[in-house]
Structures are given as C-alpha cells and as structure tokens.
C-alpha positions in Angstrom: -74.3 -38.2 74.2 -74.0 -39.0 77.8 -76.4 -40.5 79.8 -76.3 -40.8 83.8 -78.7 -42.3 85.7 -79.8 -38.7 87.4 -82.3 -38.6 90.4 -85.9 -39.7 91.3 -86.9 -36.0 92.4 -87.5 -33.4 91.8 -90.1 -34.7 89.2 -90.0 -32.7 86.1 -87.0 -31.1 84.0 -84.6 -29.6 85.9 -81.7 -27.5 85.2 -78.8 -27.2 87.3 -76.5 -25.1 85.0 -74.7 -28.0 83.4 -77.4 -30.3 82.5 -80.9 -31.4 82.8 -82.1 -33.7 85.0 -85.9 -35.8 84.0 -88.1 -37.4 86.4 -91.6 -38.9 85.4 -93.7 -40.7 87.7 -95.6 -43.8 86.3 -97.0 -46.9 88.6 -97.9 -49.1 85.8 -95.3 -48.5 82.7 -93.3 -50.9 81.5 -90.5 -48.8 80.2 -89.9 -45.3 79.2 -88.7 -43.3 76.9 -87.7 -39.6 77.0 -87.8 -37.7 73.4 -85.7 -34.7 72.4 -86.9 -32.9 69.4 -84.3 -30.2 67.7 -85.8 -26.9 65.9 -87.0 -28.5 63.0 -88.9 -31.2 64.7 -86.0 -34.3 64.1 -86.9 -36.7 67.5 -84.1 -38.5 69.4 -85.2 -41.2 71.9 -83.3 -42.0 75.0 -84.3 -45.1 77.3 -84.8 -44.0 81.0 -83.8 -47.4 82.2 -83.7 -45.9 86.0 -86.5 -46.6 88.3 -87.0 -45.3 92.1 -90.4 -46.1 93.6 -92.2 -45.7 90.0 -90.0 -42.5 89.3 -88.5 -43.3 85.7 -85.5 -41.0 85.8 -82.3 -40.0 83.4 -80.2 -36.9 83.5 -78.2 -35.6 80.5 -75.3 -33.3 80.6 -75.1 -30.5 78.4 -78.9 -30.4 77.6 -80.6 -27.0 79.0 -83.0 -24.2 79.0 -84.6 -24.3 75.8 -84.9 -27.7 75.0 -87.8 -29.3 74.0 -89.0 -32.7 74.7 -92.1 -35.2 75.8 -92.1 -38.8 76.6 -93.3 -42.4 75.1 -94.7 -44.4 77.4 -94.9 -48.4 77.0 -97.7 -50.8 79.1 -100.6 -52.3 78.5 -103.5 -51.5 76.3 -106.5 -52.5 78.2 -109.2 -49.4 78.9 -111.5 -52.3 80.5 -108.7 -52.5 83.0 -108.3 -49.0 83.2 -104.6 -48.8 81.1 -104.3 -47.0 77.8 -100.7 -46.6 77.3 -99.8 -46.0 73.7 -96.2 -45.4 72.7 -97.2 -44.1 69.6 -98.6 -40.9 71.2 -96.2 -38.3 72.5 -96.9 -37.0 75.8 -96.6 -33.9 77.9 -94.7 -34.1 81.0 -97.3 -33.3 83.9 -94.5 -31.2 85.6 -93.2 -29.2 82.3 -92.5 -25.7 83.6 -93.4 -24.0 80.2 -95.3 -25.7 77.1 -94.6 -24.3 73.6 -97.9 -22.9 72.0 -100.9 -25.5 71.0 -101.3 -29.1 69.6 -103.0 -29.3 66.2 -105.9 -31.1 66.2 -105.8 -34.5 63.9 -107.1 -38.0 64.4 -103.6 -39.1 65.4 -103.7 -37.3 68.9 -106.1 -40.2 70.1 -105.7 -43.1 71.5 -108.0 -45.0 69.3 -109.0 -44.8 65.9 -111.3 -42.2 65.5 -115.1 -43.5 64.5 -114.2 -47.0 66.2 -113.6 -48.4 69.4 -111.5 -47.1 72.1 -110.7 -50.7 72.8 -108.8 -50.7 69.4 -105.1 -49.0 69.8 -104.1 -46.5 67.1 -100.3 -47.0 66.3 -99.9 -43.5 64.4 -97.7 -40.9 65.8 -99.2 -38.0 67.3 -95.5 -36.1 67.7 -96.0 -33.6 64.8 -99.0 -32.3 66.2 -98.5 -32.4 69.9 -97.5 -29.2 72.0 -93.8 -30.1 73.6 -92.5 -29.5 76.7 -89.5 -27.0 77.3 -86.8 -27.1 79.7 -86.5 -23.7 81.4 -84.1 -21.5 83.1 -85.2 -21.3 86.9 -83.4 -18.2 88.0 -85.0 -14.9 88.2 -83.7 -11.7 89.7 -86.9 -11.1 92.5 -84.8 -7.7 93.5 -87.0 -6.2 96.1 -90.2 -8.1 95.1 -92.2 -8.6 98.4 -95.4 -9.7 98.9 -98.3 -7.4 99.8 -100.0 -9.9 102.4 -102.7 -7.8 102.6 -105.3 -8.5 105.8 -108.2 -10.6 104.9 -110.8 -8.0 106.1 -108.9 -5.3 103.6 -108.8 -7.3 100.6 -111.2 -5.9 97.5 -110.7 -8.6 94.5 -110.9 -8.1 91.3 -111.5 -11.3 89.2 -110.1 -10.6 85.5 -108.8 -12.5 82.5 -105.3 -11.7 81.3 -106.2 -11.3 78.0 -109.9 -9.9 78.0 -108.2 -6.5 80.1 -105.6 -5.4 78.2 -107.1 -6.4 74.4 -108.6 -3.3 73.7 -107.1 -0.7 75.4 -105.1 1.8 73.3 -102.9 3.0 76.1 -101.4 0.1 76.5 -98.5 -1.1 73.3 -100.2 -3.0 70.6 -97.2 -5.9 70.9 -98.4 -6.2 74.6 -102.3 -6.0 74.6 -103.7 -9.3 75.5 -100.5 -10.5 77.7 -98.9 -10.8 81.2 -96.8 -7.8 80.2 -99.8 -5.9 79.1 -101.9 -6.7 82.6 -99.1 -5.5 84.5 -98.5 -2.3 82.0 -98.4 1.3 83.6 -102.2 2.0 82.0 -103.5 -1.0 83.6 -101.7 -1.4 86.6 -102.8 2.5 87.4 -106.1 1.9 86.6 -106.6 -0.9 89.3 -104.8 0.9 91.5 -106.8 4.1 91.1 -110.0 1.7 91.6 -108.7 0.7 94.8 -108.8 -3.0 94.3 -106.1 -4.7 96.6 -106.0 -8.1 94.3 -106.4 -9.3 91.3 -108.0 -13.1 90.9 -106.8 -14.3 87.5 -109.0 -16.5 85.5 -106.8 -20.0 84.6 -103.1 -18.9 83.9 -101.9 -22.7 83.7 -101.1 -24.1 80.5 -104.5 -24.9 78.5 -105.8 -27.0 75.2 -108.1 -25.4 72.4 -111.5 -28.1 72.7 -111.6 -30.1 69.8 -115.5 -29.4 69.1 -114.7 -25.8 69.7 -112.1 -25.5 67.2 -114.6 -27.7 64.9 -116.6 -24.6 65.3 -114.3 -22.1 64.7 -114.3 -21.2 68.0 -112.0 -20.8 71.0 -111.4 -21.3 74.5 -111.2 -18.1 76.4 -112.0 -18.8 80.3 -109.1 -21.8 80.2 -110.5 -24.4 82.6 -109.3 -26.8 80.4 -105.6 -28.1 81.9 -103.1 -29.8 80.8 -99.9 -28.8 82.5 -100.3 -27.6 86.2 -96.7 -25.8 86.5 -96.6 -24.1 82.8 -97.9 -20.5 82.2 -100.1 -20.3 79.4 -98.1 -19.6 76.2 -100.4 -17.8 74.2 -100.6 -14.8 76.9 -96.9 -14.3 76.6 -95.7 -11.5 74.3 -92.0 -12.4 73.9 -91.7 -16.2 73.1 -93.0 -19.5 74.1 -90.1 -21.1 74.8 -89.4 -20.1 78.2 -90.0 -16.4 77.4 -93.6 -17.3 79.3 -92.2 -18.2 82.6 -89.8 -14.9 82.7 -92.7 -12.8 81.5 -95.3 -14.0 84.4 -92.8 -13.6 87.2 -92.4 -10.1 85.9 -95.7 -9.2 85.8 -96.4 -10.4 89.5 -92.9 -8.2 90.5 -94.9 -5.4 89.1 -98.2 -6.3 90.6 -96.5 -6.5 93.3 -94.5 -3.4 93.3 -97.9 -1.4 92.8 -99.6 -3.0 96.2 -101.5 -5.8 94.0 -101.7 -9.4 95.4 -101.9 -12.2 92.4 -104.6 -14.8 93.3 -104.9 -17.4 90.4 -108.3 -19.6 89.6 -106.5 -23.1 89.5 -108.1 -26.0 88.2 -106.9 -29.3 89.6 -110.1 -31.1 89.9 -109.8 -32.4 86.6 -107.7 -32.2 82.9 -107.9 -31.2 79.0 -107.9 -35.2 78.1 -111.9 -35.5 78.7 -113.5 -39.0 79.0 -112.9 -42.2 77.4 -113.2 -40.8 73.9 -110.4 -37.5 74.7 -107.6 -37.5 73.4 -104.1 -39.1 74.9 -101.6 -36.4 75.5 -100.5 -36.3 78.7 -101.8 -38.2 81.9 -104.0 -41.0 80.2 -100.8 -42.1 78.6 -98.6 -41.8 81.4 -100.4 -44.3 83.8 -104.1 -43.5 83.6 -105.6 -45.9 86.1 -103.4 -43.7 88.8 -104.1 -40.1 87.5 -107.9 -40.4 87.4 -110.9 -41.6 89.4 -112.0 -44.5 87.3 -115.7 -46.1 88.0 -114.6 -48.6 90.6 -116.8 -51.6 88.5 -116.1 -50.6 85.1 -112.6 -48.7 84.8 -112.7 -48.0 81.3 -115.1 -44.9 82.0 -114.4 -42.0 84.1 -115.8 -40.7 87.5 -117.2 -37.1 86.4 -117.9 -35.3 89.3 -117.2 -32.0 87.1 -119.0 -32.2 84.3 -116.2 -32.2 82.4 -115.3 -35.9 81.6 -112.8 -36.9 84.3 -111.7 -35.6 87.5 -108.3 -36.4 88.9 -108.0 -39.1 91.3 -106.8 -37.1 94.5 -106.7 -40.7 96.5 -103.6 -41.2 95.0 -100.2 -40.4 96.6 -98.6 -39.1 93.3 -101.5 -37.0 92.1 -102.0 -35.7 95.2 -98.0 -34.6 95.2 -98.6 -33.4 92.0 -100.8 -30.9 93.3 -98.9 -29.8 95.9 -95.8 -29.9 94.7 -97.7 -27.1 91.8 -99.2 -25.0 94.7 -95.8 -24.5 95.8 -94.0 -24.0 93.0 -96.6 -21.0 92.3 -95.9 -19.6 95.4 -92.2 -20.4 95.7 -90.7 -19.6 92.1 -93.4 -17.8 90.8 -94.4 -15.7 93.8 -98.3 -15.8 93.6 -100.1 -15.0 96.9 -102.9 -17.3 96.6 -105.4 -19.5 94.8 -109.1 -19.8 94.2 -109.9 -23.4 93.8 -112.5 -24.3 90.7 -114.9 -26.9 91.8 -112.8 -27.5 95.2 -115.5 -30.1 96.8 -114.1 -32.5 93.8 -110.6 -32.5 95.7 -112.3 -33.5 99.0 -113.9 -36.7 97.4 -111.8 -39.6 99.2 -114.0 -42.0 98.7 -117.9 -41.0 97.3 -119.4 -38.5 99.9 -117.6 -34.9 99.9 -114.9 -35.4 103.4 -114.4 -32.2 104.9 -111.5 -33.2 106.5 -110.1 -35.3 103.4 -106.1 -35.6 103.1 -106.2 -33.0 100.2 -107.4 -30.4 103.7 -105.2 -31.8 106.2 -102.0 -31.5 103.9 -102.6 -27.7 102.9 -103.3 -27.2 106.7 -100.1 -28.7 108.0 -98.0 -27.2 105.0 -95.6 -24.4 106.4 -95.9 -22.6 102.7 -99.6 -23.1 101.6 -101.2 -22.3 105.1 -99.6 -18.9 104.6 -101.2 -17.7 101.5 -104.9 -17.0 100.6 -107.2 -20.2 99.9 -110.4 -19.4 98.1 -112.9 -22.5 97.4 -115.8 -22.7 94.9 -117.4 -24.5 97.3 -119.2 -26.8 94.8 -118.8 -29.1 92.0 -121.7 -31.2 90.3 -121.9 -34.8 92.0 -124.0 -35.8 94.7 -123.8 -33.6 97.9 -121.5 -31.6 96.0 -122.5 -28.1 97.2 -120.6 -27.3 100.2 -120.8 -23.5 101.1 -119.6 -23.3 104.6 -118.5 -26.6 105.1 -114.9 -26.0 104.1 -111.6 -25.9 107.0 -110.7 -23.0 109.2 -107.8 -21.7 106.8 -110.0 -21.3 103.8 -112.6 -18.8 102.6 -115.4 -19.5 100.3 -117.5 -18.4 97.2 -120.6 -17.7 99.2 -123.2 -18.6 96.3 -125.8 -17.9 99.1 -124.6 -14.5 99.2 -125.0 -13.9 95.6 -128.4 -15.7 95.5 -130.1 -13.8 98.7 -128.6 -10.4 97.4 -129.9 -10.7 93.6 -133.2 -12.1 95.0 -134.1 -9.3 97.7 -133.4 -6.7 94.7 -135.7 -8.5 92.5 -137.9 -8.5 95.0 -138.1 -12.1 95.5 -136.7 -13.0 99.2 -137.2 -11.6 103.0 -135.5 -9.2 105.0 -134.2 -12.4 107.4 -131.7 -13.9 104.6 -131.0 -10.0 103.6 -129.4 -9.4 107.0 -127.1 -13.1 107.5 -125.8 -11.8 104.3 -125.1 -8.4 105.2 -123.4 -9.3 108.3 -121.1 -12.1 107.5 -122.9 -15.0 106.7 -122.4 -16.5 110.6 -124.9 -18.9 110.2 -122.4 -20.4 107.7 -119.0 -19.8 108.8 -118.8 -19.0 112.7 -119.9 -22.4 113.6 -116.0 -23.7 113.3 -114.3 -20.7 114.3 -114.1 -18.4 111.0 -114.9 -14.8 110.6 -116.6 -12.8 108.3 -113.6 -12.8 105.9 -114.2 -16.6 104.9 -117.0 -15.2 103.1 -116.1 -14.2 99.6 -119.2 -11.8 98.7 -119.9 -11.2 95.0 -122.9 -10.8 92.6 -121.4 -11.5 89.3 -118.5 -13.7 88.2 -116.9 -14.5 85.4 -119.6 -17.5 85.1 -122.5 -16.1 84.3 -124.1 -12.7 83.4 -122.4 -9.6 83.6 -124.0 -6.8 86.6 -125.3 -5.0 83.3 -126.7 -7.7 81.8 -128.1 -9.5 85.1 -130.4 -6.5 85.5 -131.2 -5.8 81.5 -132.2 -9.6 80.4 -134.6 -11.9 81.4 -133.4 -14.9 79.9 -129.9 -15.9 78.6 -128.5 -15.2 74.7 -125.6 -17.7 74.0 -126.4 -18.0 70.2 -122.8 -16.9 69.8 -121.6 -20.4 71.2 -123.2 -22.2 68.4 -125.2 -24.6 70.7 -128.9 -23.6 70.2 -128.5 -21.6 73.0 -127.9 -24.5 75.3 -125.3 -23.6 77.6 -125.3 -21.6 80.5 -128.0 -21.0 82.9 -132.1 -21.6 82.3 -133.2 -18.0 83.1 -132.8 -15.1 85.1 -136.0 -13.7 86.2 -137.7 -10.2 85.8 -135.6 -7.4 86.2 -136.5 -4.9 83.9 -140.3 -5.0 83.4 -140.7 -6.5 80.2 -137.8 -5.1 78.3 -135.4 -6.8 77.6 -131.5 -5.7 76.3 -130.8 -2.5 75.0 -133.4 0.0 75.3 -133.7 3.8 74.3 -136.0 4.3 77.1 -134.7 6.7 79.5 -136.7 5.6 83.0 -136.0 1.6 81.8 -131.8 2.8 81.5 -132.1 4.6 84.9 -134.0 2.2 87.2 -131.2 -0.6 85.7 -128.3 1.9 86.6 -129.9 2.7 89.6 -129.8 -1.5 90.3 -126.8 -1.8 89.1 -125.9 0.6 92.1 -127.9 -1.0 94.2 -126.0 -4.3 93.9 -122.6 -2.7 94.0 -123.6 -1.0 97.0 -125.3 -3.9 98.9 -121.6 -5.6 98.0 -118.8 -3.2 99.1 -121.3 -2.3 102.5 -121.6 -6.2 103.5 -119.2 -8.0 106.0 -117.0 -10.0 104.2 -114.6 -10.0 101.4 -116.0 -8.3 98.4 -115.3 -10.1 94.7 -115.7 -7.7 91.8 -115.9 -8.8 88.3 -114.2 -7.2 86.1 -116.1 -4.7 83.8 -118.9 -4.4 86.2 -117.5 -1.2 87.7 -118.5 0.3 84.2 -121.3 -1.6 83.4 -119.6 -4.0 80.6 -122.0 -6.0 78.6 -122.1 -9.3 77.2 -125.2 -8.7 75.0 -127.0 -11.3 77.8 -124.6 -14.3 76.7 -124.0 -15.6 80.4 -121.2 -18.5 79.2 -118.7 -16.8 77.5 -116.6 -19.2 78.0 -115.8 -19.7 73.9 -115.9 -16.3 73.2 -112.3 -15.0 72.3 -113.6 -11.6 71.1 -114.8 -8.3 71.7 -117.7 -9.4 73.3 -115.6 -10.6 76.3 -112.6 -8.0 75.7 -112.9 -4.7 78.1 -113.9 -1.8 75.9 -111.7 1.5 77.4 -114.4 3.7 75.7 -116.9 5.1 78.3 -120.3 6.6 78.2 -121.4 9.0 80.3 -122.9 7.0 82.5 -120.3 4.5 82.4 -117.8 7.0 83.7 -120.2 8.0 86.4 -120.7 4.2 87.3 -117.0 4.2 87.5 -116.6 7.0 89.4 -119.5 5.3 92.0 -117.7 2.2 92.1 -114.6 3.8 93.4 -116.0 5.8 96.0 -117.9 2.9 97.2 -114.1 1.2 97.4 -112.7 4.4 99.3 -115.6 4.4 101.7 -114.7 1.2 102.4 -111.3 1.4 102.8 -111.5 4.5 105.2 -114.3 3.0 107.6 -113.1 -0.3 109.1 -117.2 -0.6 110.3 -117.5 -1.7 107.0 -114.9 -4.5 107.1 -114.9 -6.1 110.7 -112.7 -8.8 111.7 -115.2 -10.4 114.0 -119.0 -11.1 113.6 -121.5 -8.6 115.3 -122.3 -9.5 118.9 -125.3 -7.7 119.5 -125.3 -6.1 123.0 -122.7 -6.2 125.7 -122.8 -6.1 129.6 -123.3 -2.2 129.6 -126.1 -2.4 127.2 -123.9 -1.1 123.9 -125.1 -2.5 120.6 -122.8 -2.9 117.9 -125.6 -3.2 115.1 -129.4 -2.5 115.4 -132.0 -2.9 112.9 -135.1 -1.0 112.4 -138.4 -1.1 110.5 -139.1 2.0 108.5 -141.0 3.6 111.6 -137.6 4.0 113.8 -138.6 1.3 116.0 -136.6 -2.0 116.4 -137.7 -4.8 113.9 -140.1 -7.3 115.7 -139.8 -11.2 115.2 -143.1 -10.8 113.1 -141.5 -7.9 110.7 -138.7 -10.6 110.4 -140.8 -13.2 109.3 -142.9 -10.9 106.8 -141.5 -12.3 103.7 -143.3 -9.8 102.0 -141.6 -6.6 103.8 -139.0 -5.0 101.2 -137.8 -2.4 103.6 -135.5 -1.9 106.6 -132.6 0.2 108.6 -129.1 -0.9 109.9 -127.3 1.2 112.6 -123.2 -0.1 112.5 -121.7 1.6 115.9 -118.4 2.6 115.0 -117.3 3.1 118.7 -118.2 -0.9 119.6 -115.5 -2.2 116.9 -113.9 -5.2 119.2 -110.4 -5.3 117.5 -107.0 -3.3 117.2 -104.8 -1.8 115.0 -101.2 -3.3 114.6 -100.1 -1.1 117.6 -102.7 -2.5 119.8 -104.9 0.4 120.0 -108.8 0.2 120.2 -109.9 1.2 116.5 -112.6 3.8 116.7 -114.9 4.5 113.6 -117.6 6.9 112.2 -120.9 4.9 112.9 -123.7 4.4 109.9 -127.2 4.1 109.5 -128.0 2.4 106.3 -131.7 2.6 105.1 -133.0 0.0 102.4 -135.8 -0.1 100.1 -136.1 -2.5 97.6 -140.0 -1.9 96.9 -141.6 -0.6 93.8 -142.5 2.8 95.4 -141.2 5.1 97.7 -141.0 4.3 101.1 -140.6 6.9 104.3 -138.6 6.1 107.0 -138.3 7.6 110.5 -135.3 8.1 111.6 -134.4 6.0 115.1 -134.5 8.2 118.5 -131.2 9.8 120.0 -129.9 6.8 121.5 -128.7 6.2 118.3 -127.6 9.4 117.1 -128.6 13.3 117.4 -127.4 14.4 114.0 -127.1 12.7 110.5 -125.7 13.5 107.5 -126.3 12.0 104.0 -123.3 10.3 102.5 -125.0 8.9 99.3 -128.3 8.0 97.9 -128.1 5.4 95.2 -131.5 7.0 93.7 -129.6 10.5 93.1 -125.8 9.5 92.9 -123.1 12.6 93.4 -119.7 11.9 93.3 -116.3 13.5 93.4 -114.7 12.5 89.9 -111.4 13.7 90.9 -111.2 12.6 94.9 -112.8 9.1 94.2 -115.2 10.2 97.6 -119.0 10.4 97.6 -120.2 14.3 97.7 -121.5 15.4 101.1 -121.2 18.9 100.9 -124.8 19.7 99.8 -126.4 16.8 102.2 -128.5 18.5 104.5 -128.2 17.7 108.5 -130.7 15.1 109.5 -132.1 14.8 113.0 -133.6 12.0 115.3 -137.2 11.1 114.8 -137.3 12.9 111.4 -138.6 11.6 108.1 -136.9 10.6 105.1 -138.3 9.5 102.4 -136.7 6.7 100.2 -137.2 6.5 96.0 -138.2 2.9 95.0 -135.3 0.8 94.9 -132.7 2.5 96.6 -130.2 2.9 99.4 -129.6 5.8 101.6 -126.1 5.7 103.6 -126.1 8.2 106.3 -123.2 9.1 108.9 -123.7 10.3 112.4 -122.6 13.3 113.1 -121.8 12.4 117.1 -119.0 10.7 116.8 -115.5 12.5 116.1 -116.2 15.4 114.2 -119.2 17.3 115.1 -120.3 19.4 112.0 
C-alpha cells in the first residue's frame, strides 16, 4: 500500500475521490498508528510518521468510503501526571463522521485491569470489542433544500426523541420505526405540521455509548447524553445500515423536514464524554491525549473535574478541544444542514478557570463565527458545579431554557407562588433578559422537558416512581409537591381526572399565551404518561415511546393544543418581538393588569402572596413592530382572566376604556374546540360588555377577544 505524508487539515478521515487523508491531534503522544480493518476484522497498522503542530497525518491512495479504522496511540501511562496512553487499546477518531454500531463491553476496553488500581496498565487488546470509525462519502444531492429560518418570535419547539416518536406508530413502515427515516416519514411529518410546531429539537443524535452499568442491569441508555462521536450520527437510529448509510439517512431526514417547513435543532452534549471518571473505559479521548481533552484536578491530575455529574468535563480551555467543538458545530450546519443547537449543561462550556465566565472564549468565538452566529443557539444555563446556575447571564445571541419560568408556572398552578412572579414570566422575563439587549424570545418557556415528569404525570403524582430504573428509586427529583389532593397515579374518580385534565389545559394555555418561545415536550399534547417515572434515561421501551392509540380525553387535549398553537400563530400580540413598555406618551398602554374587581392592580395586591387571581389586557393595536413590508402590525386585543384558587371567582370586566364588548374565545374549565379547523369555537360565546361580572370556575383561564377592534360582531 502506498503511503503519502498527507495534510494536517482537515482533521479526521477525508475522502477526496481518489484516497483518504487521516489526521489526528495529540500533543503528548510519542507515536501514532492508524489501524485499518477489513470485513473479517483483520487489522493492518500504518505508522503515522508525519506530524505538524501536534497533528499526526497520513494520506492513503485507494482507501475510500466504508473503510473501518481506528488509532493506537503510544506515550506515557502515568495517571498521576494526567497521561493514560495505552497502545493496546484501539481508539475511536474524535472526528469520525460515522461509527459502526456499539462496542461490546469487556474488561479489555478499560485501560487498567478491572478490580485493580487504575495506576496499573492493562496490555490486553481491545480491538475485537471496540466500535470502528468509518470513512464516509461526503457527497450528497441537497437539491432545492433551504433552511426554513423561522423567526424566533414565530418559533414553536417540539422536544422529541428520534426513536420514541415513531417506534409505536403503525402508520410508519415497520422497518423505518425508531429511525431517522421514521421521523421523516409522511405520517410523522404530517402529524407535526398539523400540530403547528415549527421546529423539532432532537434529543442527542451524536453517536453515544450504552453505559456499562446499564448493560449489566439489562437496561439501555435511551436519552443519549453519553457522547463518544461529536461528528457521527448515532448508528442505532439508522434503518439502512451503519457503514456510512446513517449519514445519508440523517441528511435525507433533514431535507424532508425542511421541505415541510420544520427546522431541526440538535440537543448537543459537548460538556463531557462517555469515558466517565478515572475508572471509566478507554475508547477515544482518554487514550489519544487525556491531559489535553479533559479538565483534570490541578493538584492531582489523576482525577477529573466533574461539573456535569457524569465523571468528567471537556477541557474547553485547550485550543484544540475548542476547535473540536467548533468544527463539529460547523459540520452539522454546513454538511448536515441543521438549523440550531441546544447546549446541554452549557454553563460547563463557559468555565475557563473555576467560575462561570459569561464572556469566555467559547462564546466569543461563537459571536464572531459567520456560520454559527446565524443559527439558533439555545443554552441549558446551568451545570452541577459551584455557581453553575446562570439563567439570564448568557450573551445576546443566545436564548435559554428558562428554568425560572418552569418553576414559577408550576408553583402558581399548585397555589404556591404569587402574582408578581407570574406576571414576570408571562411577559417574557424582562428581569432576566432585558439588561443586555435581549428580547422576549431569549426565554425558551417550558413546563416540562425530557428530564422530569411528563405533563400528565406532573399533575398526577406527588413523588417519583422510578423503580423500573433498578436503582431503588434513587434517581430523579425527590418530590413533586401536591397537585392531586391525596390521590396519586391513575384513578377512576371522574372528578380527579377532570381536575387533572383541566390543570394540563391550564399549563398548556399559560405556555402558549406567554411571551417568549414555547417548547412543548413531545406527547404532552395528548397526555402521555411515563407512569410517574421522572428520569427515564434508561427506559428504551414502551414506557417512553409515544403511544398513537388515544382515548377520547387524549384526543380532546390534542385538539386543544392544536387550537392554542393556531391562536398563537394567528395573533402577533402573543408573540411580541419586544418587551412591553407600559404606557406611551399619549397614555396608550400595551398591557394592563387588573384585580378581579376590574380595577388596576395595586402595589399591595401585587405583594399579597396569597392572591391567586388576576386579569391582564393585551393591546393588539399597540404592537411596536413592523411586518416584512415595513407596515405597522395591528392585531386583535385580548383580556386574559386567570384564577388558580380552589373555589370559583367572580371577575368584573374592566371599564369601557379597555373595551366595550368582548367575546369568549375559550374557558379551560369548559373546553370547546373545532376538531377539523384546529381553532377554538367562539360561535356559542355570548357577547360580554364592560363592567359585566364573569364567574370563573376553580383553577381555570378564560380568554376574551375585544370586539371593538377590526371587526364588530
């Protein structure tokens, strides 16, 4: 075989039509071998003698797509000094564009003898058990593909799982269920577009490992927060093969979703890897250059800094590690055409020294990058380290999962928080985001997410029920506080079931009437349950897969959710691009708040923590924004009446200054929707006049539309 020196860039395996260039970064290695494997597993080793600026490289003519490969890296095995080189361990290329399947867990994939001290090196070969990287064909016909580029204030995110959404859908072809192709199949795409969401946020699709301790229990990692390949789409989600076919299938999925107007946002995990702590396996980064890739304890580099709760943290301070992350992000945008990213435990990426630094190098580089600065960037603004809760502190380009919103809305409808906090969250959380020039859409609003209870379980359980995780119910949140008056889980009591459905409608309604960007957890729209399990990371089964046979109540909640989304998209007043300003120079208010007696809220009423009722007026005639042609936007005006108390509450509609006549759009206590048109049925709603009393049932929301505006009915 001819061996040419090759080039140090691009990193990874790059096929040019005639051969493949291989390039690997390792600052502390003494020698690197490229290992090629044929279909029978025979290994051929090639010395990589060329090195440029710590990049080891070689070019092999005639080597092309489908070739299986890995690396063996020689150097010091000295854990006390932070080095864990071991050429007996085959290593996955960090820049691999595809990885073939899962490793087989065996003691030999660990760098030390299991049961002994990790200071001792294990010299047994791991190659028969390790996944192999694959050389891929980068060429793909994208045709007319165009990113939807949905404006942030018009975005509605649907958080879902590639496998879970289609696995039980009988309308999807059996061989496609649970795959990229299944997610992009017509039945699933039609469902998503009919629901009205504009983006799917996919739980991790970077190639990940099945955790050793889960495999020993007979469980599987379902969520995928255990990355080993930041460029490779997870092979298990491919219907058509794992020797590079997964790359083609992923691209086809993105292309099909784009054609339907849906953006693709990836949940990415750059804060740690699947290799765990000092007792974890040696499968990639640890054996390539442990001291460069990982944050080690300064005074004892045998151990890892753990800001993530998973055993290790990537060393974003190192320029080559930062380059790895940036190259990965650009690859997914430029080559895979994704539209944005949600960064898991994003505070970890900001840690240059010990504290979280809002202006760290990572954020500076994103800011100036001509590609990444133009896509959707979402931070999970916390990690488990000291000072890691950073809601509201990310730079101007970023949006954030608003944990304050989630907690406040849950507490309000549980009867545990006051009106001031509710008002802040309903109006876009200006207290968190306005100080540095961000807009309401910096707030990604959510009630539930993959990590926690589903919406149905949130209102049905007082405590977690994670027994299926086989960990003595120790994982997940400790409690959920009372929603259900002493009855937990499934019940035949119609009154309790009615209350739970109403609370689900209340929470969904609050979500879609709030300023900011709503994120809906997949399945919440039809009351999906996980039987009280709030940490289903290891439940790759029907507990987490979406059921598509729905009860009457589930179908009704689905119709309600569709109608809420339609209402939001039809009325810009619910998705403003700027924060409310209050009263302008002419005395016109864009928002006003009222007590149940129809008068303006007083300071004492705002500070009264026991109050559970208020109303607010949204002035659709005073939206300070322009349409795409530069014309002022005008909309209907609405009055929202909210009551979270356990007894009914009578409101008095405010004076005629705010509207002479109103019509009820919906009442969460008495839901009516048009199933086919996906809109609320206002036809039976009587006209209401200023100063008229209106009684709300316990724990309910009523939305009124002003008839004084564009059309007088």
